C-alpha positions, 0 to 999 in steps of 0.5 A, spaced: 120 176 495 125 174 500 129 178 504 136 174 502 139 174 495 136 168 491 143 164 490 144 156 492 146 156 500 150 152 504 149 146 508 153 148 514 154 155 518 158 160 515 165 161 518 166 167 521 171 172 517 178 172 519 179 179 516 173 182 521 175 185 528 173 180 533 168 183 538 168 182 546 162 179 549 158 184 553 157 183 560 151 185 564 152 191 567 158 194 564 159 198 557 161 194 551 168 193 550 172 198 545 176 196 540 182 200 537 181 196 530 174 199 529 174 207 527 168 211 529 165 213 522 158 213 519 161 210 513 159 202 513 164 197 513 161 194 507 155 196 503 151 203 502 146 207 506 139 206 503 133 211 504 126 211 501 122 217 502 115 218 500 111 224 500 104 227 499 103 234 496 098 238 500 094 242 495 091 247 499 098 249 501 100 249 494 095 254 492 098 259 496 104 259 492 105 264 486 106 262 479 113 264 480 114 261 486 112 254 484 116 255 477 122 257 482 120 251 487 120 246 481 127 248 478 130 248 485 127 241 487 129 238 480 136 241 481 136 238 488 135 231 485 139 231 479 145 233 484 151 228 485 157 227 489 162 222 488 163 218 494 157 221 497 150 220 493 151 214 488 144 213 486 138 216 486 131 215 483 124 218 483 117 216 481 110 217 481 105 213 486 098 212 483 093 212 489 093 215 496 098 212 500 103 217 497 104 222 491 111 220 489 117 217 492 125 218 492 130 212 493 137 214 494 143 210 496 151 211 497 156 211 502 155 218 505 149 218 510 150 226 511 150 227 503 143 222 503 140 226 509 142 233 505 138 231 499 132 230 504 133 236 508 134 240 501 127 238 499 123 239 505 127 246 506 126 248 499 121 253 496 115 248 496 117 244 502 111 246 506 107 243 501 111 236 501 108 232 507 112 226 509 108 219 508 113 214 509 120 213 510 125 207 510 132 207 512 137 201 511 143 198 509 145 193 503 148 187 505 150 180 502 146 175 506 149 170 510 145 164 506 150 166 500 155 161 500 162 162 497 166 158 492 168 152 496 161 152 500 157 152 493 162 146 491 160 142 497 153 143 496 154 140 489 157 134 492 153 133 499 146 135 497 146 134 489 151 128 489 155 130 484 162 127 482 167 132 484 171 129 478 166 130 473 166 136 467 159 138 469 161 139 477 167 143 475 164 147 470 158 149 475 163 151 480 167 155 475 161 159 473 159 160 480 165 163 482 166 167 476 159 170 477 159 171 485 164 177 485 159 181 480 153 179 484 155 181 491 158 187 488 151 189 485 148 187 492 152 191 496 153 197 491 147 196 486 146 200 480 139 202 479 136 199 473 133 204 468 126 200 468 119 203 468 117 201 474 118 199 481 115 197 488 118 197 495 115 193 501 118 192 508 118 185 511 120 181 517 120 174 519 115 171 524 117 170 532 111 167 535 109 159 537 112 154 532 113 160 527 119 162 529 124 163 524 130 165 529 129 158 532 130 154 526 137 151 525 141 154 520 141 148 515 133 149 515 133 156 514 138 155 508 134 150 505 128 154 505 132 160 502 135 156 497 127 154 495 125 161 495 131 163 491 129 158 486 122 161 485 125 168 484 130 166 479 125 164 474 124 172 473 131 173 471 131 179 466 124 181 468 125 183 475 131 186 479 131 186 486 135 189 492 134 187 499 137 191 504 137 190 512 134 194 517 134 190 524 136 195 529 135 201 524 128 201 522 121 198 525 122 192 520 128 187 519 129 188 511 127 192 505 125 189 499 126 194 492 124 190 486 124 193 479 121 190 473 120 191 465 113 191 466 108 192 472 105 185 471 112 182 473 111 185 480 105 182 481 107 175 478 113 174 482 110 176 489 104 172 488 109 166 486 114 167 492 108 167 497 107 160 496 114 158 498 114 156 505 119 161 508 114 166 506 107 162 507 109 160 514 115 165 516 114 172 513 111 178 515 109 184 510 108 191 511 105 196 506 107 195 498 109 202 495 108 201 487 111 207 482 113 209 475 120 212 474 120 219 471 126 224 471 125 229 476 122 235 471 117 230 468 115 227 475 113 234 477 109 236 471 106 229 472 104 231 479 102 238 477 107 241 482 
């Protein structure tokens, strides 16, 4: 699965946005220039914070709790995972994980990093916190990829790449349809609603940077075309698989996080396998461990885990 959204791409580099503050180049040996236009804040200028947490249960420590402590601990953890704060923690799902990589995971998103981190701290400092052993975590931020064209760029793609007549009714219909869909698609990329589907998988990924497999030395046009091909593979799974791609360059060890939800576990296997054959993946992609889970409400999750 791609780290960029699956939409057609422009044949030319996207121009800088005029509404964003311009930065001054950093000179060697000097601190970066400051800008009065950029407030010091933990709230992203665009998008939400994303945090994936994975835990194992220490059964030996769990046996050291009394039955009452375990009941109270389950209630405390359930209340923590059900709490919501508008403008803070906007989305949360928890899921059971088969196998030995982890026992369960929690996925959170929202504009307030402190609110998201507070849930993590509340879990780890809870009555049963000593029995929760961190297995893995991934922090990232939602984004709209540089390969997503605006309406004018999409129209140019139709004219230049697909050789469509700009006066034709089909051309006008395609441009109008794309322009209408672009706003909702970008809102879902930046502020996603987690689908109420039965299962998900998460994996981190990066792009190759060695020898003739250096993604970052390719011209923008070449990268755009490769991602357009990759996106067309993903579109075949619309309605069966939903994705959110989050950016982690400079924030975590991998460059992107890929979260996939599916109506059936088979669709997760199928989409990842299918997209492995795209050149952007086959030649340039590096993948971390995959974490698969089935989504449950907190109380049911803790029953399944025999917490």
